[in-house]
N, CA, C and O atoms as CSV, one atom per row, in Angstrom:
chain,resi,resn,atom,element,x,y,z
A,1,MET,N,N,-11.604,2.333,21.486
A,1,MET,CA,C,-11.255,1.138,20.723
A,1,MET,C,C,-9.832,1.262,20.206
A,1,MET,O,O,-9.474,2.257,19.576
A,2,GLU,N,N,-9.035,0.260,20.473
A,2,GLU,CA,C,-7.641,0.270,20.053
A,2,GLU,C,C,-7.520,-0.196,18.603
A,2,GLU,O,O,-8.194,-1.139,18.188
A,3,THR,N,N,-6.668,0.462,17.848
A,3,THR,CA,C,-6.447,0.112,16.450
A,3,THR,C,C,-5.302,-0.884,16.355
A,3,THR,O,O,-4.235,-0.665,16.928
A,4,THR,N,N,-5.519,-1.968,15.639
A,4,THR,CA,C,-4.453,-2.937,15.462
A,4,THR,C,C,-3.516,-2.472,14.359
A,4,THR,O,O,-3.869,-1.631,13.533
A,5,GLN,N,N,-2.348,-3.020,14.363
A,5,GLN,CA,C,-1.350,-2.701,13.337
A,5,GLN,C,C,-1.907,-2.969,11.942
A,5,GLN,O,O,-1.779,-2.130,11.050
A,6,GLU,N,N,-2.513,-4.113,11.756
A,6,GLU,CA,C,-3.045,-4.472,10.438
A,6,GLU,C,C,-4.160,-3.518,10.003
A,6,GLU,O,O,-4.181,-3.077,8.854
A,7,SER,N,N,-5.074,-3.202,10.900
A,7,SER,CA,C,-6.178,-2.324,10.513
A,7,SER,C,C,-5.692,-0.906,10.248
A,7,SER,O,O,-6.243,-0.216,9.389
A,8,ALA,N,N,-4.668,-0.461,10.971
A,8,ALA,CA,C,-4.112,0.873,10.734
A,8,ALA,C,C,-3.447,0.951,9.362
A,8,ALA,O,O,-3.601,1.943,8.650
A,9,ILE,N,N,-2.715,-0.084,8.997
A,9,ILE,CA,C,-2.060,-0.104,7.686
A,9,ILE,C,C,-3.104,-0.238,6.581
A,9,ILE,O,O,-2.981,0.404,5.538
A,10,ALA,N,N,-4.125,-1.061,6.795
A,10,ALA,CA,C,-5.199,-1.195,5.799
A,10,ALA,C,C,-5.914,0.145,5.608
A,10,ALA,O,O,-6.260,0.504,4.483
A,11,ALA,N,N,-6.136,0.880,6.688
A,11,ALA,CA,C,-6.771,2.199,6.585
A,11,ALA,C,C,-5.893,3.157,5.791
A,11,ALA,O,O,-6.392,3.938,4.980
A,12,LEU,N,N,-4.585,3.097,6.024
A,12,LEU,CA,C,-3.655,3.949,5.275
A,12,LEU,C,C,-3.652,3.564,3.794
A,12,LEU,O,O,-3.543,4.437,2.933
A,13,LEU,N,N,-3.767,2.289,3.491
A,13,LEU,CA,C,-3.853,1.847,2.101
A,13,LEU,C,C,-5.134,2.367,1.440
A,13,LEU,O,O,-5.109,2.755,0.272
A,14,ARG,N,N,-6.238,2.378,2.168
A,14,ARG,CA,C,-7.489,2.921,1.616
A,14,ARG,C,C,-7.361,4.425,1.370
A,14,ARG,O,O,-7.838,4.936,0.357
A,15,GLU,N,N,-6.721,5.121,2.293
A,15,GLU,CA,C,-6.472,6.558,2.111
A,15,GLU,C,C,-5.610,6.784,0.878
A,15,GLU,O,O,-5.856,7.703,0.098
A,16,THR,N,N,-4.607,5.945,0.711
A,16,THR,CA,C,-3.714,6.037,-0.440
A,16,THR,C,C,-4.473,5.805,-1.732
A,16,THR,O,O,-4.253,6.501,-2.723
A,17,GLU,N,N,-5.365,4.830,-1.721
A,17,GLU,CA,C,-6.179,4.543,-2.907
A,17,GLU,C,C,-7.009,5.765,-3.297
A,17,GLU,O,O,-7.093,6.109,-4.476
A,18,ALA,N,N,-7.612,6.411,-2.323
A,18,ALA,CA,C,-8.428,7.599,-2.607
A,18,ALA,C,C,-7.573,8.737,-3.152
A,18,ALA,O,O,-7.953,9.403,-4.115
A,19,ALA,N,N,-6.423,8.952,-2.535
A,19,ALA,CA,C,-5.528,10.022,-2.992
A,19,ALA,C,C,-5.006,9.728,-4.397
A,19,ALA,O,O,-4.877,10.638,-5.216
A,20,HIS,N,N,-4.710,8.476,-4.672
A,20,HIS,CA,C,-4.207,8.105,-5.993
A,20,HIS,C,C,-5.293,8.251,-7.047
A,20,HIS,O,O,-5.016,8.654,-8.177
A,21,GLY,N,N,-6.521,7.928,-6.685
A,21,GLY,CA,C,-7.637,8.124,-7.609
A,21,GLY,C,C,-7.775,9.586,-8.006
A,21,GLY,O,O,-8.014,9.904,-9.171
A,22,ALA,N,N,-7.623,10.472,-7.026
A,22,ALA,CA,C,-7.674,11.915,-7.310
A,22,ALA,C,C,-6.497,12.316,-8.195
A,22,ALA,O,O,-6.658,13.134,-9.102
A,23,TYR,N,N,-5.324,11.754,-7.945
A,23,TYR,CA,C,-4.136,12.034,-8.757
A,23,TYR,C,C,-4.367,11.601,-10.209
A,23,TYR,O,O,-4.064,12.346,-11.141
A,24,GLU,N,N,-4.904,10.393,-10.392
A,24,GLU,CA,C,-5.165,9.917,-11.756
A,24,GLU,C,C,-6.172,10.825,-12.471
A,24,GLU,O,O,-6.024,11.102,-13.661
A,25,THR,N,N,-7.175,11.278,-11.757
A,25,THR,CA,C,-8.195,12.141,-12.353
A,25,THR,C,C,-7.671,13.540,-12.624
A,25,THR,O,O,-7.794,14.057,-13.734
A,26,ASP,N,N,-7.085,14.151,-11.598
A,26,ASP,CA,C,-6.689,15.558,-11.687
A,26,ASP,C,C,-5.385,15.798,-12.442
A,26,ASP,O,O,-5.268,16.768,-13.191
A,27,VAL,N,N,-4.422,14.927,-12.250
A,27,VAL,CA,C,-3.099,15.140,-12.847
A,27,VAL,C,C,-2.943,14.369,-14.164
A,27,VAL,O,O,-2.405,14.895,-15.138
A,28,LEU,N,N,-3.408,13.143,-14.181
A,28,LEU,CA,C,-3.232,12.305,-15.373
A,28,LEU,C,C,-4.422,12.367,-16.318
A,28,LEU,O,O,-4.422,11.703,-17.355
A,29,GLY,N,N,-5.421,13.143,-15.982
A,29,GLY,CA,C,-6.576,13.294,-16.861
A,29,GLY,C,C,-7.390,12.029,-17.049
A,29,GLY,O,O,-7.976,11.811,-18.109
A,30,GLY,N,N,-7.425,11.194,-16.020
A,30,GLY,CA,C,-8.219,9.976,-16.092
A,30,GLY,C,C,-7.493,8.785,-16.676
A,30,GLY,O,O,-8.087,7.721,-16.847
A,31,VAL,N,N,-6.215,8.946,-16.985
A,31,VAL,CA,C,-5.414,7.863,-17.554
A,31,VAL,C,C,-4.899,6.969,-16.427
A,31,VAL,O,O,-4.479,7.463,-15.381
A,32,PHE,N,N,-4.933,5.642,-16.646
A,32,PHE,CA,C,-4.409,4.695,-15.666
A,32,PHE,C,C,-2.921,4.943,-15.438
A,32,PHE,O,O,-2.156,5.079,-16.393
A,33,ASP,N,N,-2.520,5.001,-14.186
A,33,ASP,CA,C,-1.125,5.223,-13.807
A,33,ASP,C,C,-0.379,3.892,-13.818
A,33,ASP,O,O,-0.516,3.088,-12.895
A,34,GLU,N,N,0.397,3.669,-14.849
A,34,GLU,CA,C,1.184,2.435,-14.962
A,34,GLU,C,C,2.208,2.296,-13.834
A,34,GLU,O,O,2.618,1.187,-13.492
A,35,ASP,N,N,2.614,3.419,-13.265
A,35,ASP,CA,C,3.617,3.429,-12.201
A,35,ASP,C,C,2.954,3.600,-10.831
A,35,ASP,O,O,3.522,4.212,-9.927
A,36,TRP,N,N,1.751,3.052,-10.691
A,36,TRP,CA,C,0.968,3.231,-9.472
A,36,TRP,C,C,1.698,2.741,-8.222
A,36,TRP,O,O,1.599,3.363,-7.164
A,37,ALA,N,N,2.426,1.635,-8.336
A,37,ALA,CA,C,3.080,1.060,-7.149
A,37,ALA,C,C,4.105,2.026,-6.550
A,37,ALA,O,O,4.205,2.145,-5.329
A,38,ALA,N,N,4.858,2.707,-7.397
A,38,ALA,CA,C,5.833,3.682,-6.895
A,38,ALA,C,C,5.120,4.868,-6.259
A,38,ALA,O,O,5.561,5.382,-5.232
A,39,TRP,N,N,4.013,5.307,-6.871
A,39,TRP,CA,C,3.237,6.414,-6.302
A,39,TRP,C,C,2.702,6.012,-4.940
A,39,TRP,O,O,2.809,6.777,-3.981
A,40,TYR,N,N,2.124,4.817,-4.842
A,40,TYR,CA,C,1.605,4.311,-3.568
A,40,TYR,C,C,2.725,4.229,-2.528
A,40,TYR,O,O,2.548,4.659,-1.388
A,41,ALA,N,N,3.867,3.682,-2.918
A,41,ALA,CA,C,4.971,3.512,-1.973
A,41,ALA,C,C,5.402,4.848,-1.385
A,41,ALA,O,O,5.564,4.970,-0.171
A,42,LYS,N,N,5.586,5.841,-2.231
A,42,LYS,CA,C,6.002,7.155,-1.746
A,42,LYS,C,C,4.942,7.743,-0.830
A,42,LYS,O,O,5.262,8.273,0.234
A,43,TYR,N,N,3.684,7.652,-1.236
A,43,TYR,CA,C,2.596,8.201,-0.421
A,43,TYR,C,C,2.537,7.499,0.938
A,43,TYR,O,O,2.448,8.157,1.974
A,44,LEU,N,N,2.586,6.184,0.932
A,44,LEU,CA,C,2.520,5.429,2.182
A,44,LEU,C,C,3.655,5.809,3.132
A,44,LEU,O,O,3.434,6.003,4.327
A,45,LEU,N,N,4.853,5.912,2.600
A,45,LEU,CA,C,5.992,6.261,3.451
A,45,LEU,C,C,5.904,7.711,3.922
A,45,LEU,O,O,6.259,8.015,5.061
A,46,ASP,N,N,5.440,8.596,3.063
A,46,ASP,CA,C,5.295,10.009,3.439
A,46,ASP,C,C,4.162,10.235,4.436
A,46,ASP,O,O,4.134,11.257,5.122
A,47,HIS,N,N,3.234,9.293,4.519
A,47,HIS,CA,C,2.069,9.470,5.384
A,47,HIS,C,C,2.040,8.505,6.570
A,47,HIS,O,O,0.973,8.204,7.106
A,48,GLY,N,N,3.202,8.030,6.970
A,48,GLY,CA,C,3.315,7.354,8.253
A,48,GLY,C,C,3.332,5.851,8.284
A,48,GLY,O,O,3.153,5.273,9.356
A,49,LEU,N,N,3.536,5.183,7.167
A,49,LEU,CA,C,3.571,3.722,7.198
A,49,LEU,C,C,4.604,3.208,8.200
A,49,LEU,O,O,4.334,2.270,8.950
A,50,ARG,N,N,5.772,3.815,8.210
A,50,ARG,CA,C,6.845,3.351,9.107
A,50,ARG,C,C,6.423,3.407,10.576
A,50,ARG,O,O,6.900,2.613,11.387
A,51,ASP,N,N,5.538,4.334,10.921
A,51,ASP,CA,C,5.075,4.465,12.300
A,51,ASP,C,C,4.306,3.236,12.768
A,51,ASP,O,O,4.183,3.004,13.971
A,52,HIS,N,N,3.793,2.454,11.837
A,52,HIS,CA,C,3.010,1.266,12.167
A,52,HIS,C,C,3.838,-0.017,12.118
A,52,HIS,O,O,3.324,-1.105,12.375
A,53,LEU,N,N,5.116,0.118,11.790
A,53,LEU,CA,C,5.979,-1.052,11.624
A,53,LEU,C,C,7.212,-0.915,12.511
A,53,LEU,O,O,8.081,-0.091,12.228
A,54,PRO,N,N,7.305,-1.700,13.571
A,54,PRO,CA,C,8.453,-1.590,14.474
A,54,PRO,C,C,9.805,-1.725,13.767
A,54,PRO,O,O,10.782,-1.084,14.155
A,55,ARG,N,N,9.851,-2.554,12.741
A,55,ARG,CA,C,11.106,-2.751,12.001
A,55,ARG,C,C,11.060,-2.080,10.631
A,55,ARG,O,O,11.837,-2.431,9.743
A,56,GLY,N,N,10.172,-1.133,10.457
A,56,GLY,CA,C,9.979,-0.511,9.160
A,56,GLY,C,C,10.839,0.696,8.882
A,56,GLY,O,O,10.728,1.295,7.812
A,57,ARG,N,N,11.688,1.070,9.805
A,57,ARG,CA,C,12.516,2.273,9.624
A,57,ARG,C,C,13.378,2.200,8.375
A,57,ARG,O,O,13.628,3.225,7.741
A,58,SER,N,N,13.834,1.019,8.011
A,58,SER,CA,C,14.716,0.888,6.846
A,58,SER,C,C,13.937,0.705,5.542
A,58,SER,O,O,14.540,0.606,4.474
A,59,LEU,N,N,12.625,0.658,5.618
A,59,LEU,CA,C,11.805,0.472,4.418
A,59,LEU,C,C,11.928,1.692,3.514
A,59,LEU,O,O,11.752,2.824,3.964
A,60,ASP,N,N,12.233,1.460,2.233
A,60,ASP,CA,C,12.394,2.570,1.294
A,60,ASP,C,C,11.404,2.432,0.142
A,60,ASP,O,O,10.735,1.408,0.003
A,61,VAL,N,N,11.321,3.470,-0.676
A,61,VAL,CA,C,10.356,3.510,-1.775
A,61,VAL,C,C,10.576,2.349,-2.739
A,61,VAL,O,O,9.616,1.694,-3.145
A,62,GLU,N,N,11.804,2.093,-3.104
A,62,GLU,CA,C,12.091,1.034,-4.076
A,62,GLU,C,C,11.646,-0.338,-3.571
A,62,GLU,O,O,11.028,-1.107,-4.306
A,63,THR,N,N,11.962,-0.633,-2.329
A,63,THR,CA,C,11.589,-1.922,-1.748
A,63,THR,C,C,10.074,-2.050,-1.633
A,63,THR,O,O,9.500,-3.080,-1.989
A,64,LEU,N,N,9.437,-1.003,-1.135
A,64,LEU,CA,C,7.986,-1.037,-0.980
A,64,LEU,C,C,7.285,-1.104,-2.338
A,64,LEU,O,O,6.264,-1.780,-2.465
A,65,THR,N,N,7.808,-0.423,-3.344
A,65,THR,CA,C,7.244,-0.491,-4.694
A,65,THR,C,C,7.239,-1.930,-5.196
A,65,THR,O,O,6.235,-2.406,-5.726
A,66,ALA,N,N,8.349,-2.611,-5.028
A,66,ALA,CA,C,8.449,-4.006,-5.466
A,66,ALA,C,C,7.476,-4.890,-4.692
A,66,ALA,O,O,6.847,-5.777,-5.270
A,67,MET,N,N,7.351,-4.653,-3.392
A,67,MET,CA,C,6.416,-5.430,-2.584
A,67,MET,C,C,4.986,-5.234,-3.067
A,67,MET,O,O,4.251,-6.206,-3.240
A,68,LEU,N,N,4.586,-3.984,-3.286
A,68,LEU,CA,C,3.220,-3.684,-3.726
A,68,LEU,C,C,2.917,-4.312,-5.081
A,68,LEU,O,O,1.831,-4.854,-5.289
A,69,ALA,N,N,3.870,-4.241,-5.998
A,69,ALA,CA,C,3.672,-4.848,-7.315
A,69,ALA,C,C,3.509,-6.364,-7.187
A,69,ALA,O,O,2.682,-6.964,-7.874
A,70,ARG,N,N,4.291,-6.971,-6.318
A,70,ARG,CA,C,4.195,-8.417,-6.097
A,70,ARG,C,C,2.853,-8.775,-5.456
A,70,ARG,O,O,2.210,-9.747,-5.851
A,71,PHE,N,N,2.433,-7.976,-4.455
A,71,PHE,CA,C,1.138,-8.235,-3.815
A,71,PHE,C,C,0.003,-8.135,-4.832
A,71,PHE,O,O,-0.926,-8.942,-4.813
A,72,ALA,N,N,0.084,-7.144,-5.719
A,72,ALA,CA,C,-0.961,-6.955,-6.738
A,72,ALA,C,C,-1.024,-8.156,-7.674
A,72,ALA,O,O,-2.106,-8.659,-7.978
A,73,ALA,N,N,0.131,-8.608,-8.126
A,73,ALA,CA,C,0.171,-9.762,-9.027
A,73,ALA,C,C,-0.377,-11.009,-8.336
A,73,ALA,O,O,-1.139,-11.771,-8.930
A,74,ASP,N,N,0.013,-11.208,-7.094
A,74,ASP,CA,C,-0.479,-12.362,-6.342
A,74,ASP,C,C,-1.982,-12.265,-6.110
A,74,ASP,O,O,-2.707,-13.251,-6.244
A,75,TYR,N,N,-2.438,-11.074,-5.762
A,75,TYR,CA,C,-3.858,-10.874,-5.461
A,75,TYR,C,C,-4.718,-11.101,-6.697
A,75,TYR,O,O,-5.782,-11.715,-6.614
A,76,GLU,N,N,-4.262,-10.609,-7.833
A,76,GLU,CA,C,-5.023,-10.762,-9.073
A,76,GLU,C,C,-4.950,-12.181,-9.621
A,76,GLU,O,O,-5.874,-12.638,-10.294
A,77,GLY,N,N,-3.860,-12.876,-9.335
A,77,GLY,CA,C,-3.653,-14.205,-9.889
A,77,GLY,C,C,-4.210,-15.337,-9.053
A,77,GLY,O,O,-4.278,-16.476,-9.517
A,78,GLU,N,N,-4.609,-15.041,-7.828
A,78,GLU,CA,C,-5.104,-16.084,-6.941
A,78,GLU,C,C,-6.511,-15.734,-6.478
A,78,GLU,O,O,-6.965,-14.596,-6.596
A,79,GLU,N,N,-7.171,-16.730,-5.957
A,79,GLU,CA,C,-8.454,-16.466,-5.341
A,79,GLU,C,C,-8.184,-16.117,-3.886
A,79,GLU,O,O,-8.176,-16.985,-3.013
A,80,THR,N,N,-7.965,-14.846,-3.644
A,80,THR,CA,C,-7.615,-14.368,-2.316
A,80,THR,C,C,-8.877,-13.951,-1.583
A,80,THR,O,O,-9.779,-13.343,-2.160
A,81,THR,N,N,-8.925,-14.284,-0.318
A,81,THR,CA,C,-10.075,-13.929,0.488
A,81,THR,C,C,-9.814,-12.613,1.193
A,81,THR,O,O,-8.772,-12.426,1.820
A,82,GLY,N,N,-10.752,-11.719,1.088
A,82,GLY,CA,C,-10.675,-10.458,1.797
A,82,GLY,C,C,-10.375,-9.299,0.878
A,82,GLY,O,O,-9.879,-9.474,-0.235
A,83,PRO,N,N,-10.685,-8.110,1.364
A,83,PRO,CA,C,-10.396,-6.894,0.598
A,83,PRO,C,C,-8.885,-6.707,0.414
A,83,PRO,O,O,-8.089,-7.058,1.285
A,84,TRP,N,N,-8.515,-6.149,-0.735
A,84,TRP,CA,C,-7.094,-6.012,-1.034
A,84,TRP,C,C,-6.331,-5.228,0.041
A,84,TRP,O,O,-5.203,-5.614,0.346
A,85,PRO,N,N,-6.870,-4.152,0.636
A,85,PRO,CA,C,-6.069,-3.446,1.648
A,85,PRO,C,C,-5.711,-4.337,2.843
A,85,PRO,O,O,-4.621,-4.221,3.403
A,86,ASP,N,N,-6.624,-5.216,3.227
A,86,ASP,CA,C,-6.345,-6.123,4.341
A,86,ASP,C,C,-5.266,-7.134,3.968
A,86,ASP,O,O,-4.370,-7.429,4.759
A,87,VAL,N,N,-5.369,-7.656,2.755
A,87,VAL,CA,C,-4.389,-8.638,2.273
A,87,VAL,C,C,-3.008,-7.992,2.156
A,87,VAL,O,O,-2.012,-8.572,2.588
A,88,TYR,N,N,-2.946,-6.806,1.579
A,88,TYR,CA,C,-1.669,-6.103,1.429
A,88,TYR,C,C,-1.096,-5.738,2.797
A,88,TYR,O,O,0.113,-5.840,3.004
A,89,ALA,N,N,-1.944,-5.315,3.726
A,89,ALA,CA,C,-1.470,-4.953,5.070
A,89,ALA,C,C,-0.794,-6.159,5.722
A,89,ALA,O,O,0.282,-6.032,6.307
A,90,ARG,N,N,-1.420,-7.317,5.620
A,90,ARG,CA,C,-0.807,-8.533,6.174
A,90,ARG,C,C,0.523,-8.829,5.490
A,90,ARG,O,O,1.484,-9.237,6.141
A,91,GLY,N,N,0.574,-8.623,4.179
A,91,GLY,CA,C,1.811,-8.868,3.437
A,91,GLY,C,C,2.926,-7.934,3.848
A,91,GLY,O,O,4.073,-8.354,4.003
A,92,ILE,N,N,2.595,-6.670,4.024
A,92,ILE,CA,C,3.600,-5.686,4.448
A,92,ILE,C,C,4.136,-6.049,5.827
A,92,ILE,O,O,5.345,-6.024,6.055
A,93,ILE,N,N,3.240,-6.383,6.739
A,93,ILE,CA,C,3.659,-6.739,8.095
A,93,ILE,C,C,4.574,-7.956,8.066
A,93,ILE,O,O,5.619,-7.969,8.718
A,94,ALA,N,N,4.185,-8.972,7.316
A,94,ALA,CA,C,4.992,-10.196,7.223
A,94,ALA,C,C,6.355,-9.929,6.607
A,94,ALA,O,O,7.354,-10.507,7.036
A,95,ALA,N,N,6.405,-9.063,5.607
A,95,ALA,CA,C,7.671,-8.787,4.917
A,95,ALA,C,C,8.645,-8.001,5.775
A,95,ALA,O,O,9.860,-8.134,5.626
A,96,VAL,N,N,8.117,-7.187,6.668
A,96,VAL,CA,C,8.985,-6.325,7.477
A,96,VAL,C,C,9.315,-6.948,8.823
A,96,VAL,O,O,10.233,-6.498,9.510
A,97,ALA,N,N,8.568,-7.987,9.207
A,97,ALA,CA,C,8.764,-8.629,10.520
A,97,ALA,C,C,10.132,-9.237,10.668
A,97,ALA,O,O,10.442,-9.810,11.713
């Protein structure tokens, strides 16, 4: 079965969520990470996000952090259909296209 670009990025976002949950528990002692978007951005880029984006080579932590924060605000503020990793994956693809 071939993996689509969107499903691969959504899977990486789910992996990131799990790793960040462990970070919040183990490092932050269960405290909510206010800077979660920057943590996610660094993790995603360090774990191969660019490999799934033909034009993603120039994507940097600062840009991706801003994108993730915007996606979160939009997702929470609207009645969005679908799991957040799928919605964010589509947003990342659209932003880098």
